mmCIF file as Biopython writes it, N, C-alpha, C and O atoms, coordinates in Angstrom:
data_model
#
loop_
_atom_site.group_PDB
_atom_site.id
_atom_site.type_symbol
_atom_site.label_atom_id
_atom_site.label_alt_id
_atom_site.label_comp_id
_atom_site.label_asym_id
_atom_site.label_entity_id
_atom_site.label_seq_id
_atom_site.pdbx_PDB_ins_code
_atom_site.Cartn_x
_atom_site.Cartn_y
_atom_site.Cartn_z
_atom_site.occupancy
_atom_site.B_iso_or_equiv
_atom_site.auth_seq_id
_atom_site.auth_asym_id
_atom_site.pdbx_PDB_model_num
ATOM 1   N N  . MET A ? 1  ? 71.470 43.917 -26.565 1.0 0.0 1  A 1 
ATOM 2   C CA . MET A ? 1  ? 71.165 45.974 -27.154 1.0 0.0 1  A 1 
ATOM 3   C C  . MET A ? 1  ? 71.513 46.079 -25.974 1.0 0.0 1  A 1 
ATOM 4   O O  . MET A ? 1  ? 71.094 45.602 -24.920 1.0 0.0 1  A 1 
ATOM 5   N N  . ARG A ? 2  ? 72.454 46.859 -26.289 1.0 0.0 2  A 1 
ATOM 6   C CA . ARG A ? 2  ? 72.712 48.534 -25.243 1.0 0.0 2  A 1 
ATOM 7   C C  . ARG A ? 2  ? 72.259 49.610 -24.993 1.0 0.0 2  A 1 
ATOM 8   O O  . ARG A ? 2  ? 71.713 50.128 -25.967 1.0 0.0 2  A 1 
ATOM 9   N N  . LEU A ? 3  ? 72.248 50.118 -24.197 1.0 0.0 3  A 1 
ATOM 10  C CA . LEU A ? 3  ? 71.488 51.406 -24.061 1.0 0.0 3  A 1 
ATOM 11  C C  . LEU A ? 3  ? 71.834 52.328 -23.156 1.0 0.0 3  A 1 
ATOM 12  O O  . LEU A ? 3  ? 72.025 51.982 -21.990 1.0 0.0 3  A 1 
ATOM 13  N N  . GLU A ? 4  ? 71.935 53.332 -23.459 1.0 0.0 4  A 1 
ATOM 14  C CA . GLU A ? 4  ? 73.151 55.056 -23.641 1.0 0.0 4  A 1 
ATOM 15  C C  . GLU A ? 4  ? 72.225 54.845 -21.488 1.0 0.0 4  A 1 
ATOM 16  O O  . GLU A ? 4  ? 71.299 54.249 -20.936 1.0 0.0 4  A 1 
ATOM 17  N N  . HIS A ? 5  ? 73.148 55.639 -21.208 1.0 0.0 5  A 1 
ATOM 18  C CA . HIS A ? 5  ? 71.844 56.107 -19.595 1.0 0.0 5  A 1 
ATOM 19  C C  . HIS A ? 5  ? 70.228 56.783 -20.068 1.0 0.0 5  A 1 
ATOM 20  O O  . HIS A ? 5  ? 69.246 56.727 -19.328 1.0 0.0 5  A 1 
ATOM 21  N N  . GLN A ? 6  ? 70.232 57.250 -21.095 1.0 0.0 6  A 1 
ATOM 22  C CA . GLN A ? 6  ? 69.339 58.381 -20.964 1.0 0.0 6  A 1 
ATOM 23  C C  . GLN A ? 6  ? 67.558 57.498 -21.254 1.0 0.0 6  A 1 
ATOM 24  O O  . GLN A ? 6  ? 66.390 57.673 -20.907 1.0 0.0 6  A 1 
ATOM 25  N N  . GLU A ? 7  ? 68.362 56.539 -22.090 1.0 0.0 7  A 1 
ATOM 26  C CA . GLU A ? 7  ? 67.590 55.311 -22.989 1.0 0.0 7  A 1 
ATOM 27  C C  . GLU A ? 7  ? 67.046 54.775 -21.402 1.0 0.0 7  A 1 
ATOM 28  O O  . GLU A ? 7  ? 65.870 54.824 -21.040 1.0 0.0 7  A 1 
ATOM 29  N N  . GLN A ? 8  ? 68.028 54.334 -20.690 1.0 0.0 8  A 1 
ATOM 30  C CA . GLN A ? 8  ? 67.419 53.871 -19.209 1.0 0.0 8  A 1 
ATOM 31  C C  . GLN A ? 8  ? 66.560 54.057 -18.551 1.0 0.0 8  A 1 
ATOM 32  O O  . GLN A ? 8  ? 65.711 53.258 -18.157 1.0 0.0 8  A 1 
ATOM 33  N N  . GLN A ? 9  ? 66.652 54.955 -18.384 1.0 0.0 9  A 1 
ATOM 34  C CA . GLN A ? 9  ? 65.870 55.754 -17.249 1.0 0.0 9  A 1 
ATOM 35  C C  . GLN A ? 9  ? 64.536 56.223 -18.345 1.0 0.0 9  A 1 
ATOM 36  O O  . GLN A ? 9  ? 63.473 56.278 -17.727 1.0 0.0 9  A 1 
ATOM 37  N N  . THR A ? 10 ? 64.421 56.533 -19.701 1.0 0.0 10 A 1 
ATOM 38  C CA . THR A ? 10 ? 62.837 56.383 -20.686 1.0 0.0 10 A 1 
ATOM 39  C C  . THR A ? 10 ? 62.529 55.315 -20.230 1.0 0.0 10 A 1 
ATOM 40  O O  . THR A ? 10 ? 61.355 55.143 -19.902 1.0 0.0 10 A 1 
ATOM 41  N N  . LEU A ? 11 ? 63.326 54.448 -20.096 1.0 0.0 11 A 1 
ATOM 42  C CA . LEU A ? 11 ? 62.245 52.439 -19.816 1.0 0.0 11 A 1 
ATOM 43  C C  . LEU A ? 11 ? 62.263 52.307 -17.961 1.0 0.0 11 A 1 
ATOM 44  O O  . LEU A ? 11 ? 61.574 52.035 -16.978 1.0 0.0 11 A 1 
ATOM 45  N N  . LEU A ? 12 ? 62.816 52.481 -18.149 1.0 0.0 12 A 1 
ATOM 46  C CA . LEU A ? 12 ? 62.313 53.463 -16.374 1.0 0.0 12 A 1 
ATOM 47  C C  . LEU A ? 12 ? 61.568 53.564 -15.973 1.0 0.0 12 A 1 
ATOM 48  O O  . LEU A ? 12 ? 60.982 53.058 -15.016 1.0 0.0 12 A 1 
ATOM 49  N N  . LYS A ? 13 ? 61.317 54.727 -17.076 1.0 0.0 13 A 1 
ATOM 50  C CA . LYS A ? 13 ? 59.947 55.996 -16.190 1.0 0.0 13 A 1 
ATOM 51  C C  . LYS A ? 13 ? 58.909 54.858 -17.330 1.0 0.0 13 A 1 
ATOM 52  O O  . LYS A ? 13 ? 57.764 55.200 -17.623 1.0 0.0 13 A 1 
ATOM 53  N N  . ARG A ? 14 ? 59.042 54.568 -17.447 1.0 0.0 14 A 1 
ATOM 54  C CA . ARG A ? 14 ? 57.764 54.275 -18.415 1.0 0.0 14 A 1 
ATOM 55  C C  . ARG A ? 14 ? 57.716 51.889 -17.922 1.0 0.0 14 A 1 
ATOM 56  O O  . ARG A ? 14 ? 57.162 51.262 -18.825 1.0 0.0 14 A 1 
ATOM 57  N N  . LEU A ? 15 ? 58.233 50.987 -16.712 1.0 0.0 15 A 1 
ATOM 58  C CA . LEU A ? 15 ? 58.364 50.537 -16.598 1.0 0.0 15 A 1 
ATOM 59  C C  . LEU A ? 15 ? 57.245 51.513 -14.894 1.0 0.0 15 A 1 
ATOM 60  O O  . LEU A ? 15 ? 56.369 51.093 -14.138 1.0 0.0 15 A 1 
ATOM 61  N N  . LEU A ? 16 ? 57.649 52.266 -14.970 1.0 0.0 16 A 1 
ATOM 62  C CA . LEU A ? 16 ? 56.869 52.759 -13.984 1.0 0.0 16 A 1 
ATOM 63  C C  . LEU A ? 16 ? 55.475 53.288 -13.742 1.0 0.0 16 A 1 
ATOM 64  O O  . LEU A ? 16 ? 54.717 52.998 -12.817 1.0 0.0 16 A 1 
ATOM 65  N N  . HIS A ? 17 ? 55.268 54.187 -14.831 1.0 0.0 17 A 1 
ATOM 66  C CA . HIS A ? 17 ? 54.129 54.366 -15.667 1.0 0.0 17 A 1 
ATOM 67  C C  . HIS A ? 17 ? 52.496 53.201 -15.487 1.0 0.0 17 A 1 
ATOM 68  O O  . HIS A ? 17 ? 51.327 53.225 -15.104 1.0 0.0 17 A 1 
ATOM 69  N N  . SER A ? 18 ? 53.638 52.229 -16.142 1.0 0.0 18 A 1 
ATOM 70  C CA . SER A ? 18 ? 52.277 50.864 -16.167 1.0 0.0 18 A 1 
ATOM 71  C C  . SER A ? 18 ? 52.718 50.192 -14.365 1.0 0.0 18 A 1 
ATOM 72  O O  . SER A ? 18 ? 52.146 50.892 -13.530 1.0 0.0 18 A 1 
ATOM 73  N N  . THR A ? 19 ? 53.062 49.730 -14.101 1.0 0.0 19 A 1 
ATOM 74  C CA . THR A ? 19 ? 53.249 49.396 -13.028 1.0 0.0 19 A 1 
ATOM 75  C C  . THR A ? 19 ? 52.095 50.435 -12.341 1.0 0.0 19 A 1 
ATOM 76  O O  . THR A ? 19 ? 50.930 50.065 -12.191 1.0 0.0 19 A 1 
ATOM 77  N N  . ASN A ? 20 ? 52.466 51.485 -12.032 1.0 0.0 20 A 1 
ATOM 78  C CA . ASN A ? 20 ? 50.747 53.319 -11.583 1.0 0.0 20 A 1 
ATOM 79  C C  . ASN A ? 20 ? 49.817 52.725 -12.185 1.0 0.0 20 A 1 
ATOM 80  O O  . ASN A ? 20 ? 48.828 52.184 -11.691 1.0 0.0 20 A 1 
ATOM 81  N N  . PHE A ? 21 ? 50.121 52.814 -13.273 1.0 0.0 21 A 1 
ATOM 82  C CA . PHE A ? 21 ? 48.526 53.210 -13.882 1.0 0.0 21 A 1 
ATOM 83  C C  . PHE A ? 21 ? 47.364 50.995 -13.609 1.0 0.0 21 A 1 
ATOM 84  O O  . PHE A ? 21 ? 46.297 50.444 -13.341 1.0 0.0 21 A 1 
ATOM 85  N N  . GLU A ? 22 ? 48.587 50.829 -13.926 1.0 0.0 22 A 1 
ATOM 86  C CA . GLU A ? 22 ? 47.529 49.519 -13.673 1.0 0.0 22 A 1 
ATOM 87  C C  . GLU A ? 22 ? 47.353 49.087 -11.347 1.0 0.0 22 A 1 
ATOM 88  O O  . GLU A ? 22 ? 46.475 48.342 -10.911 1.0 0.0 22 A 1 
ATOM 89  N N  . GLN A ? 23 ? 48.217 49.672 -10.591 1.0 0.0 23 A 1 
ATOM 90  C CA . GLN A ? 23 ? 47.693 49.989 -8.945  1.0 0.0 23 A 1 
ATOM 91  C C  . GLN A ? 23 ? 46.428 51.569 -9.111  1.0 0.0 23 A 1 
ATOM 92  O O  . GLN A ? 23 ? 45.559 51.940 -8.322  1.0 0.0 23 A 1 
ATOM 93  N N  . PHE A ? 24 ? 46.817 52.104 -10.351 1.0 0.0 24 A 1 
ATOM 94  C CA . PHE A ? 24 ? 44.876 53.013 -10.226 1.0 0.0 24 A 1 
ATOM 95  C C  . PHE A ? 24 ? 43.731 52.227 -11.059 1.0 0.0 24 A 1 
ATOM 96  O O  . PHE A ? 24 ? 42.601 52.560 -10.702 1.0 0.0 24 A 1 
ATOM 97  N N  . LEU A ? 25 ? 43.755 51.641 -11.683 1.0 0.0 25 A 1 
ATOM 98  C CA . LEU A ? 25 ? 42.411 50.851 -11.624 1.0 0.0 25 A 1 
ATOM 99  C C  . LEU A ? 25 ? 41.873 49.782 -10.758 1.0 0.0 25 A 1 
ATOM 100 O O  . LEU A ? 25 ? 40.722 49.469 -10.453 1.0 0.0 25 A 1 
ATOM 101 N N  . ALA A ? 26 ? 43.117 49.278 -10.428 1.0 0.0 26 A 1 
ATOM 102 C CA . ALA A ? 26 ? 42.975 48.449 -9.143  1.0 0.0 26 A 1 
ATOM 103 C C  . ALA A ? 26 ? 42.126 48.732 -8.482  1.0 0.0 26 A 1 
ATOM 104 O O  . ALA A ? 26 ? 41.075 48.190 -8.140  1.0 0.0 26 A 1 
ATOM 105 N N  . LYS A ? 27 ? 42.911 50.220 -8.161  1.0 0.0 27 A 1 
ATOM 106 C CA . LYS A ? 27 ? 41.704 50.581 -6.845  1.0 0.0 27 A 1 
ATOM 107 C C  . LYS A ? 27 ? 41.135 51.677 -7.253  1.0 0.0 27 A 1 
ATOM 108 O O  . LYS A ? 27 ? 41.485 52.547 -6.456  1.0 0.0 27 A 1 
ATOM 109 N N  . LYS A ? 28 ? 40.052 52.392 -8.512  1.0 0.0 28 A 1 
ATOM 110 C CA . LYS A ? 28 ? 39.634 53.188 -8.473  1.0 0.0 28 A 1 
ATOM 111 C C  . LYS A ? 28 ? 37.602 51.597 -9.247  1.0 0.0 28 A 1 
ATOM 112 O O  . LYS A ? 28 ? 36.462 51.701 -8.796  1.0 0.0 28 A 1 
ATOM 113 N N  . TRP A ? 29 ? 38.073 50.499 -10.370 1.0 0.0 29 A 1 
ATOM 114 C CA . TRP A ? 29 ? 37.652 49.841 -9.800  1.0 0.0 29 A 1 
ATOM 115 C C  . TRP A ? 29 ? 37.750 48.655 -9.644  1.0 0.0 29 A 1 
ATOM 116 O O  . TRP A ? 29 ? 37.834 47.849 -10.570 1.0 0.0 29 A 1 
ATOM 117 N N  . SER A ? 30 ? 37.755 48.299 -8.098  1.0 0.0 30 A 1 
ATOM 118 C CA . SER A ? 30 ? 38.824 46.759 -7.158  1.0 0.0 30 A 1 
ATOM 119 C C  . SER A ? 30 ? 37.134 46.098 -7.825  1.0 0.0 30 A 1 
ATOM 120 O O  . SER A ? 30 ? 37.270 45.117 -8.557  1.0 0.0 30 A 1 
ATOM 121 N N  . SER A ? 31 ? 36.040 46.454 -7.659  1.0 0.0 31 A 1 
ATOM 122 C CA . SER A ? 31 ? 35.132 45.066 -8.056  1.0 0.0 31 A 1 
ATOM 123 C C  . SER A ? 31 ? 34.520 44.434 -8.984  1.0 0.0 31 A 1 
ATOM 124 O O  . SER A ? 31 ? 33.717 43.505 -9.065  1.0 0.0 31 A 1 
ATOM 125 N N  . GLU A ? 32 ? 35.244 45.358 -9.889  1.0 0.0 32 A 1 
ATOM 126 C CA . GLU A ? 32 ? 35.255 45.171 -12.052 1.0 0.0 32 A 1 
ATOM 127 C C  . GLU A ? 32 ? 36.196 44.242 -11.718 1.0 0.0 32 A 1 
ATOM 128 O O  . GLU A ? 32 ? 37.089 44.138 -10.877 1.0 0.0 32 A 1 
ATOM 129 N N  . LYS A ? 33 ? 35.612 43.408 -12.875 1.0 0.0 33 A 1 
ATOM 130 C CA . LYS A ? 33 ? 35.925 41.675 -13.520 1.0 0.0 33 A 1 
ATOM 131 C C  . LYS A ? 33 ? 36.711 43.054 -14.649 1.0 0.0 33 A 1 
ATOM 132 O O  . LYS A ? 33 ? 35.980 43.784 -15.319 1.0 0.0 33 A 1 
ATOM 133 N N  . ARG A ? 34 ? 38.476 43.213 -14.674 1.0 0.0 34 A 1 
ATOM 134 C CA . ARG A ? 34 ? 39.518 42.953 -15.312 1.0 0.0 34 A 1 
ATOM 135 C C  . ARG A ? 34 ? 40.460 42.745 -16.170 1.0 0.0 34 A 1 
ATOM 136 O O  . ARG A ? 34 ? 41.370 42.026 -15.757 1.0 0.0 34 A 1 
ATOM 137 N N  . PHE A ? 35 ? 40.531 43.069 -17.053 1.0 0.0 35 A 1 
ATOM 138 C CA . PHE A ? 35 ? 42.388 42.405 -17.135 1.0 0.0 35 A 1 
ATOM 139 C C  . PHE A ? 35 ? 43.258 43.242 -16.783 1.0 0.0 35 A 1 
ATOM 140 O O  . PHE A ? 35 ? 43.106 44.452 -16.619 1.0 0.0 35 A 1 
ATOM 141 N N  . GLY A ? 36 ? 44.538 42.382 -16.611 1.0 0.0 36 A 1 
ATOM 142 C CA . GLY A ? 36 ? 44.929 42.951 -15.323 1.0 0.0 36 A 1 
ATOM 143 C C  . GLY A ? 36 ? 46.576 42.476 -16.467 1.0 0.0 36 A 1 
ATOM 144 O O  . GLY A ? 36 ? 46.777 41.592 -17.300 1.0 0.0 36 A 1 
ATOM 145 N N  . ILE A ? 37 ? 47.544 43.756 -15.828 1.0 0.0 37 A 1 
ATOM 146 C CA . ILE A ? 37 ? 49.152 42.618 -16.622 1.0 0.0 37 A 1 
ATOM 147 C C  . ILE A ? 37 ? 49.640 42.526 -15.279 1.0 0.0 37 A 1 
ATOM 148 O O  . ILE A ? 37 ? 50.024 43.688 -15.148 1.0 0.0 37 A 1 
ATOM 149 N N  . GLU A ? 38 ? 49.876 42.015 -14.278 1.0 0.0 38 A 1 
ATOM 150 C CA . GLU A ? 38 ? 50.655 40.751 -12.681 1.0 0.0 38 A 1 
ATOM 151 C C  . GLU A ? 38 ? 51.227 40.549 -14.108 1.0 0.0 38 A 1 
ATOM 152 O O  . GLU A ? 38 ? 50.821 40.235 -15.226 1.0 0.0 38 A 1 
ATOM 153 N N  . GLY A ? 39 ? 53.056 41.096 -13.125 1.0 0.0 39 A 1 
ATOM 154 C CA . GLY A ? 39 ? 53.802 40.110 -13.927 1.0 0.0 39 A 1 
ATOM 155 C C  . GLY A ? 39 ? 54.034 40.383 -15.505 1.0 0.0 39 A 1 
ATOM 156 O O  . GLY A ? 39 ? 55.244 40.457 -15.718 1.0 0.0 39 A 1 
ATOM 157 N N  . CYS A ? 40 ? 53.281 40.553 -16.654 1.0 0.0 40 A 1 
ATOM 158 C CA . CYS A ? 40 ? 53.934 41.630 -17.930 1.0 0.0 40 A 1 
ATOM 159 C C  . CYS A ? 40 ? 54.466 42.519 -17.306 1.0 0.0 40 A 1 
ATOM 160 O O  . CYS A ? 40 ? 55.633 42.345 -17.656 1.0 0.0 40 A 1 
ATOM 161 N N  . GLU A ? 41 ? 54.490 43.730 -16.330 1.0 0.0 41 A 1 
ATOM 162 C CA . GLU A ? 41 ? 54.473 45.523 -16.283 1.0 0.0 41 A 1 
ATOM 163 C C  . GLU A ? 41 ? 56.078 45.225 -17.220 1.0 0.0 41 A 1 
ATOM 164 O O  . GLU A ? 41 ? 56.846 45.977 -16.620 1.0 0.0 41 A 1 
ATOM 165 N N  . VAL A ? 42 ? 56.892 44.540 -18.319 1.0 0.0 42 A 1 
ATOM 166 C CA . VAL A ? 42 ? 57.451 44.654 -18.340 1.0 0.0 42 A 1 
ATOM 167 C C  . VAL A ? 42 ? 57.312 44.581 -20.112 1.0 0.0 42 A 1 
ATOM 168 O O  . VAL A ? 42 ? 58.155 44.423 -20.995 1.0 0.0 42 A 1 
ATOM 169 N N  . LEU A ? 43 ? 56.244 44.723 -20.125 1.0 0.0 43 A 1 
ATOM 170 C CA . LEU A ? 43 ? 56.426 44.429 -21.398 1.0 0.0 43 A 1 
ATOM 171 C C  . LEU A ? 43 ? 55.556 45.341 -22.661 1.0 0.0 43 A 1 
ATOM 172 O O  . LEU A ? 43 ? 55.481 45.210 -23.883 1.0 0.0 43 A 1 
ATOM 173 N N  . ILE A ? 44 ? 54.665 46.801 -21.172 1.0 0.0 44 A 1 
ATOM 174 C CA . ILE A ? 44 ? 55.015 47.153 -21.638 1.0 0.0 44 A 1 
ATOM 175 C C  . ILE A ? 44 ? 55.492 48.291 -22.998 1.0 0.0 44 A 1 
ATOM 176 O O  . ILE A ? 44 ? 55.098 48.589 -24.125 1.0 0.0 44 A 1 
ATOM 177 N N  . PRO A ? 45 ? 57.069 48.821 -21.614 1.0 0.0 45 A 1 
ATOM 178 C CA . PRO A ? 45 ? 58.297 49.256 -22.468 1.0 0.0 45 A 1 
ATOM 179 C C  . PRO A ? 45 ? 59.199 48.993 -23.257 1.0 0.0 45 A 1 
ATOM 180 O O  . PRO A ? 45 ? 59.786 49.736 -24.044 1.0 0.0 45 A 1 
ATOM 181 N N  . ALA A ? 46 ? 59.414 47.076 -22.893 1.0 0.0 46 A 1 
ATOM 182 C CA . ALA A ? 46 ? 59.670 46.864 -24.525 1.0 0.0 46 A 1 
ATOM 183 C C  . ALA A ? 46 ? 59.458 46.851 -25.521 1.0 0.0 46 A 1 
ATOM 184 O O  . ALA A ? 46 ? 60.131 47.074 -26.528 1.0 0.0 46 A 1 
ATOM 185 N N  . LEU A ? 47 ? 57.228 46.243 -25.133 1.0 0.0 47 A 1 
ATOM 186 C CA . LEU A ? 47 ? 57.042 46.917 -26.678 1.0 0.0 47 A 1 
ATOM 187 C C  . LEU A ? 47 ? 57.363 48.332 -27.345 1.0 0.0 47 A 1 
ATOM 188 O O  . LEU A ? 47 ? 57.563 48.457 -28.554 1.0 0.0 47 A 1 
ATOM 189 N N  . LYS A ? 48 ? 57.394 49.509 -26.318 1.0 0.0 48 A 1 
ATOM 190 C CA . LYS A ? 48 ? 57.177 50.310 -26.764 1.0 0.0 48 A 1 
ATOM 191 C C  . LYS A ? 48 ? 58.914 51.081 -27.523 1.0 0.0 48 A 1 
ATOM 192 O O  . LYS A ? 48 ? 59.090 52.090 -28.206 1.0 0.0 48 A 1 
ATOM 193 N N  . GLN A ? 49 ? 59.713 50.238 -27.091 1.0 0.0 49 A 1 
ATOM 194 C CA . GLN A ? 49 ? 60.925 50.985 -27.650 1.0 0.0 49 A 1 
ATOM 195 C C  . GLN A ? 49 ? 60.882 49.438 -29.157 1.0 0.0 49 A 1 
ATOM 196 O O  . GLN A ? 49 ? 61.352 49.569 -30.287 1.0 0.0 49 A 1 
ATOM 197 N N  . VAL A ? 50 ? 60.418 48.594 -28.789 1.0 0.0 50 A 1 
ATOM 198 C CA . VAL A ? 50 ? 61.001 47.482 -30.155 1.0 0.0 50 A 1 
ATOM 199 C C  . VAL A ? 50 ? 59.781 48.868 -31.248 1.0 0.0 50 A 1 
ATOM 200 O O  . VAL A ? 50 ? 60.287 49.681 -32.022 1.0 0.0 50 A 1 
ATOM 201 N N  . ILE A ? 51 ? 58.433 48.783 -31.026 1.0 0.0 51 A 1 
ATOM 202 C CA . ILE A ? 51 ? 57.956 49.621 -31.440 1.0 0.0 51 A 1 
ATOM 203 C C  . ILE A ? 51 ? 58.894 51.603 -32.401 1.0 0.0 51 A 1 
ATOM 204 O O  . ILE A ? 51 ? 59.025 52.410 -33.321 1.0 0.0 51 A 1 
ATOM 205 N N  . ASP A ? 52 ? 59.141 51.169 -31.239 1.0 0.0 52 A 1 
ATOM 206 C CA . ASP A ? 52 ? 60.447 53.270 -31.314 1.0 0.0 52 A 1 
ATOM 207 C C  . ASP A ? 52 ? 61.635 52.627 -32.308 1.0 0.0 52 A 1 
ATOM 208 O O  . ASP A ? 52 ? 61.865 53.199 -33.374 1.0 0.0 52 A 1 
ATOM 209 N N  . THR A ? 53 ? 62.570 51.123 -31.842 1.0 0.0 53 A 1 
ATOM 210 C CA . THR A ? 53 ? 63.718 50.718 -33.003 1.0 0.0 53 A 1 
ATOM 211 C C  . THR A ? 53 ? 63.241 51.052 -34.770 1.0 0.0 53 A 1 
ATOM 212 O O  . THR A ? 53 ? 63.752 51.758 -35.640 1.0 0.0 53 A 1 
ATOM 213 N N  . SER A ? 54 ? 61.789 49.986 -34.733 1.0 0.0 54 A 1 
ATOM 214 C CA . SER A ? 54 ? 61.469 49.782 -36.016 1.0 0.0 54 A 1 
ATOM 215 C C  . SER A ? 54 ? 60.783 50.957 -36.682 1.0 0.0 54 A 1 
ATOM 216 O O  . SER A ? 54 ? 60.618 51.035 -37.899 1.0 0.0 54 A 1 
ATOM 217 N N  . SER A ? 55 ? 60.427 51.788 -35.874 1.0 0.0 55 A 1 
ATOM 218 C CA . SER A ? 55 ? 60.665 52.687 -36.741 1.0 0.0 55 A 1 
ATOM 219 C C  . SER A ? 55 ? 61.276 54.229 -36.878 1.0 0.0 55 A 1 
ATOM 220 O O  . SER A ? 55 ? 60.893 55.363 -37.165 1.0 0.0 55 A 1 
ATOM 221 N N  . ALA A ? 56 ? 62.307 53.620 -36.540 1.0 0.0 56 A 1 
ATOM 222 C CA . ALA A ? 56 ? 63.321 55.004 -36.863 1.0 0.0 56 A 1 
ATOM 223 C C  . ALA A ? 56 ? 64.346 53.757 -38.199 1.0 0.0 56 A 1 
ATOM 224 O O  . ALA A ? 56 ? 65.494 54.144 -38.416 1.0 0.0 56 A 1 
ATOM 225 N N  . LEU A ? 57 ? 63.903 52.414 -38.974 1.0 0.0 57 A 1 
ATOM 226 C CA . LEU A ? 57 ? 64.473 52.082 -39.209 1.0 0.0 57 A 1 
ATOM 227 C C  . LEU A ? 57 ? 63.393 51.797 -39.928 1.0 0.0 57 A 1 
ATOM 228 O O  . LEU A ? 57 ? 63.437 50.695 -40.475 1.0 0.0 57 A 1 
ATOM 229 N N  . GLY A ? 58 ? 62.039 52.699 -40.179 1.0 0.0 58 A 1 
ATOM 230 C CA . GLY A ? 58 ? 61.354 52.662 -41.490 1.0 0.0 58 A 1 
ATOM 231 C C  . GLY A ? 58 ? 60.602 51.693 -40.960 1.0 0.0 58 A 1 
ATOM 232 O O  . GLY A ? 58 ? 61.411 51.303 -40.119 1.0 0.0 58 A 1 
ATOM 233 N N  . VAL A ? 59 ? 59.605 50.966 -40.807 1.0 0.0 59 A 1 
ATOM 234 C CA . VAL A ? 59 ? 59.202 51.079 -39.849 1.0 0.0 59 A 1 
ATOM 235 C C  . VAL A ? 59 ? 57.421 51.386 -39.885 1.0 0.0 59 A 1 
ATOM 236 O O  . VAL A ? 59 ? 56.932 51.774 -38.824 1.0 0.0 59 A 1 
ATOM 237 N N  . ASP A ? 60 ? 56.174 51.151 -41.498 1.0 0.0 60 A 1 
ATOM 238 C CA . ASP A ? 60 ? 55.192 52.408 -41.485 1.0 0.0 60 A 1 
ATOM 239 C C  . ASP A ? 60 ? 53.986 52.226 -40.523 1.0 0.0 60 A 1 
ATOM 240 O O  . ASP A ? 60 ? 53.266 53.131 -40.101 1.0 0.0 60 A 1 
ATOM 241 N N  . SER A ? 61 ? 53.870 50.615 -40.192 1.0 0.0 61 A 1 
ATOM 242 C CA . SER A ? 61 ? 53.230 50.048 -39.292 1.0 0.0 61 A 1 
ATOM 243 C C  . SER A ? 61 ? 52.932 48.840 -38.488 1.0 0.0 61 A 1 
ATOM 244 O O  . SER A ? 61 ? 53.278 47.764 -38.977 1.0 0.0 61 A 1 
ATOM 245 N N  . PHE A ? 62 ? 52.358 48.843 -37.358 1.0 0.0 62 A 1 
ATOM 246 C CA . PHE A ? 62 ? 51.830 47.684 -36.727 1.0 0.0 62 A 1 
ATOM 247 C C  . PHE A ? 62 ? 50.646 46.570 -35.817 1.0 0.0 62 A 1 
ATOM 248 O O  . PHE A ? 62 ? 49.814 46.923 -34.982 1.0 0.0 62 A 1 
ATOM 249 N N  . VAL A ? 63 ? 50.975 44.934 -36.406 1.0 0.0 63 A 1 
ATOM 250 C CA . VAL A ? 63 ? 49.182 44.598 -36.018 1.0 0.0 63 A 1 
ATOM 251 C C  . VAL A ? 63 ? 49.673 44.154 -34.915 1.0 0.0 63 A 1 
ATOM 252 O O  . VAL A ? 63 ? 50.648 43.405 -34.975 1.0 0.0 63 A 1 
ATOM 253 N N  . ILE A ? 64 ? 48.959 44.611 -33.322 1.0 0.0 64 A 1 
ATOM 254 C CA . ILE A ? 64 ? 49.286 43.858 -32.320 1.0 0.0 64 A 1 
ATOM 255 C C  . ILE A ? 64 ? 47.522 43.083 -31.623 1.0 0.0 64 A 1 
ATOM 256 O O  . ILE A ? 64 ? 46.746 43.784 -30.972 1.0 0.0 64 A 1 
ATOM 257 N N  . GLY A ? 65 ? 47.299 41.942 -31.881 1.0 0.0 65 A 1 
ATOM 258 C CA . GLY A ? 65 ? 46.665 41.153 -31.136 1.0 0.0 65 A 1 
ATOM 259 C C  . GLY A ? 65 ? 46.428 40.159 -29.835 1.0 0.0 65 A 1 
ATOM 260 O O  . GLY A ? 65 ? 47.469 39.837 -29.261 1.0 0.0 65 A 1 
ATOM 261 N N  . MET A ? 66 ? 45.518 39.769 -29.436 1.0 0.0 66 A 1 
ATOM 262 C CA . MET A ? 66 ? 45.151 39.409 -28.749 1.0 0.0 66 A 1 
ATOM 263 C C  . MET A ? 66 ? 44.331 38.443 -28.044 1.0 0.0 66 A 1 
ATOM 264 O O  . MET A ? 66 ? 43.142 38.762 -28.071 1.0 0.0 66 A 1 
ATOM 265 N N  . SER A ? 67 ? 44.595 37.280 -27.371 1.0 0.0 67 A 1 
ATOM 266 C CA . SER A ? 67 ? 43.926 36.263 -27.463 1.0 0.0 67 A 1 
ATOM 267 C C  . SER A ? 67 ? 42.008 36.815 -26.286 1.0 0.0 67 A 1 
ATOM 268 O O  . SER A ? 67 ? 41.998 37.677 -25.407 1.0 0.0 67 A 1 
ATOM 269 N N  . HIS A ? 68 ? 41.168 36.254 -26.584 1.0 0.0 68 A 1 
ATOM 270 C CA . HIS A ? 68 ? 39.527 36.918 -26.361 1.0 0.0 68 A 1 
ATOM 271 C C  . HIS A ? 68 ? 40.058 35.748 -24.779 1.0 0.0 68 A 1 
ATOM 272 O O  . HIS A ? 68 ? 40.495 34.638 -25.085 1.0 0.0 68 A 1 
ATOM 273 N N  . ARG A ? 69 ? 40.000 35.985 -23.755 1.0 0.0 69 A 1 
ATOM 274 C CA . ARG A ? 69 ? 38.838 34.885 -22.399 1.0 0.0 69 A 1 
ATOM 275 C C  . ARG A ? 69 ? 37.451 34.843 -22.140 1.0 0.0 69 A 1 
ATOM 276 O O  . ARG A ? 69 ? 36.728 35.774 -21.784 1.0 0.0 69 A 1 
ATOM 277 N N  . GLN A ? 70 ? 37.225 33.943 -22.305 1.0 0.0 70 A 1 
ATOM 278 C CA . GLN A ? 70 ? 35.789 33.734 -22.359 1.0 0.0 70 A 1 
ATOM 279 C C  . GLN A ? 70 ? 35.062 32.966 -20.845 1.0 0.0 70 A 1 
ATOM 280 O O  . GLN A ? 70 ? 33.853 32.745 -20.786 1.0 0.0 70 A 1 
#
């Protein structure tokens, strides 16, 4: 997949936003047990890109699930 310069900048901003949000959560609630995205930071902008592209191609809805840890 080839991205234009503007699209690359948008993806970089999304990646930085997800990383900064993770750091904020770690600082704000350092003693709380929480789900982190360490190692998966690129998942957020990648998933957003998939949703944007799919929506442009006519996809109406998305179902996203995740496993629960115990």
